[in-house]
C-alpha positions as CSV (number, residue, x, y, z in Angstrom):
1,M,89.4,-109.4,-6.5
2,D,87.9,-108.5,-2.5
3,F,86.2,-105.3,-1.7
4,K,89.3,-103.4,-0.5
5,S,91.4,-104.1,-3.5
6,W,88.0,-103.0,-5.4
7,L,88.0,-99.8,-3.1
8,D,91.8,-98.7,-3.8
9,V,91.3,-99.1,-7.4
10,F,88.2,-97.0,-7.7
11,A,90.4,-94.3,-5.2
12,E,93.1,-94.4,-7.9
13,L,90.6,-93.9,-10.6
14,G,90.0,-90.5,-8.9
15,G,86.8,-92.2,-7.9
16,G,86.3,-89.4,-5.0
17,A,86.7,-87.0,-7.0
18,L,83.4,-87.9,-9.6
19,F,81.5,-88.7,-5.5
20,G,82.2,-85.4,-4.9
21,W,80.9,-84.3,-8.3
22,I,77.9,-86.5,-8.0
23,L,77.4,-85.0,-5.0
24,S,77.5,-81.8,-5.6
25,Q,75.0,-82.2,-8.6
26,W,72.3,-83.8,-6.6
27,Q,73.3,-81.0,-4.0
28,T,72.1,-78.5,-6.8
29,H,69.1,-80.3,-7.9
30,R,68.0,-80.7,-5.0
31,K,68.3,-77.2,-3.9
32,H,66.7,-76.3,-7.2
33,G,63.6,-78.7,-6.5
34,K,62.8,-77.0,-3.6
35,A,63.0,-73.6,-5.1
36,I,60.3,-75.2,-7.8
37,D,58.1,-76.4,-4.9
38,A,58.2,-73.4,-2.7
39,G,57.3,-71.2,-6.6
40,L,54.3,-73.9,-7.1
41,V,53.7,-73.3,-3.6
42,G,53.0,-69.5,-4.7
43,L,51.2,-70.0,-7.6
44,L,48.8,-72.6,-6.2
45,H,48.0,-69.9,-3.6
46,H,47.5,-67.4,-5.9
47,E,45.4,-69.1,-7.8
48,V,43.3,-70.4,-4.8
49,Y,43.2,-66.8,-2.9
50,M,41.5,-65.2,-5.9
51,L,39.2,-67.9,-7.0
52,C,38.0,-68.5,-3.2
53,N,37.5,-64.5,-3.1
54,H,35.7,-64.2,-6.3
55,H,33.1,-67.1,-5.1
56,I,32.7,-65.8,-1.5
57,E,32.2,-61.9,-3.0
58,T,29.4,-63.7,-5.6
59,G,28.1,-66.0,-2.5
60,Y,28.0,-69.3,-4.6
61,I,30.2,-71.4,-6.9
62,S,29.5,-73.5,-9.6
63,T,29.5,-77.4,-9.5
64,D,32.7,-76.5,-12.4
65,D,34.8,-74.0,-10.4
66,L,34.4,-76.4,-7.1
67,D,36.0,-79.1,-9.0
68,D,39.0,-76.9,-10.8
69,L,39.1,-75.3,-6.6
70,N,39.0,-78.8,-5.5
71,Y,42.3,-79.3,-7.6
72,L,44.0,-76.7,-7.0
73,F,43.9,-77.3,-3.7
74,R,44.9,-80.6,-3.3
75,S,48.0,-80.2,-4.8
76,Y,48.7,-76.3,-3.2
77,K,48.0,-79.2,0.4
78,A,50.7,-81.8,-0.6
79,L,53.1,-78.9,-1.4
80,G,52.7,-78.0,1.9
81,G,50.6,-74.6,1.5
82,N,48.4,-73.8,4.6
83,G,47.0,-70.6,6.2
84,T,44.6,-68.1,4.7
85,G,44.4,-70.9,1.7
86,E,43.2,-73.1,3.4
87,A,40.7,-70.8,5.5
88,L,39.1,-69.6,2.3
89,Y,38.8,-73.1,0.6
90,N,36.7,-74.2,3.7
91,K,35.0,-70.9,3.6
92,V,34.1,-71.9,-0.3
93,L,33.2,-75.5,0.6
94,Q,30.2,-73.7,2.2
95,L,28.5,-71.8,-0.2
96,Q,25.5,-72.4,-2.1
97,I,26.0,-74.5,-5.9
98,K,24.9,-73.6,-8.2
99,N,24.9,-74.2,-12.0
């Protein structure tokens, strides 16, 4: 059986409807994935913002807190976060480290 014959059989058995359903599911999943990414960026931005402001106010940061902040900021940046979060992060990197 050649390729055209297989396509004919696929179409006769409702393959178009199946393809449409799969495409619909993929689009819904993609939309939800984007919403989840946006929510994660928002949560990470908030945490980075709060940590940075706290340490800028105190004038120093501990090694443990810097490690935590680096971990959060890398995820934030990888998901597309930037702007004020990055500016605050860069200010914290200039602070004195106290343990």
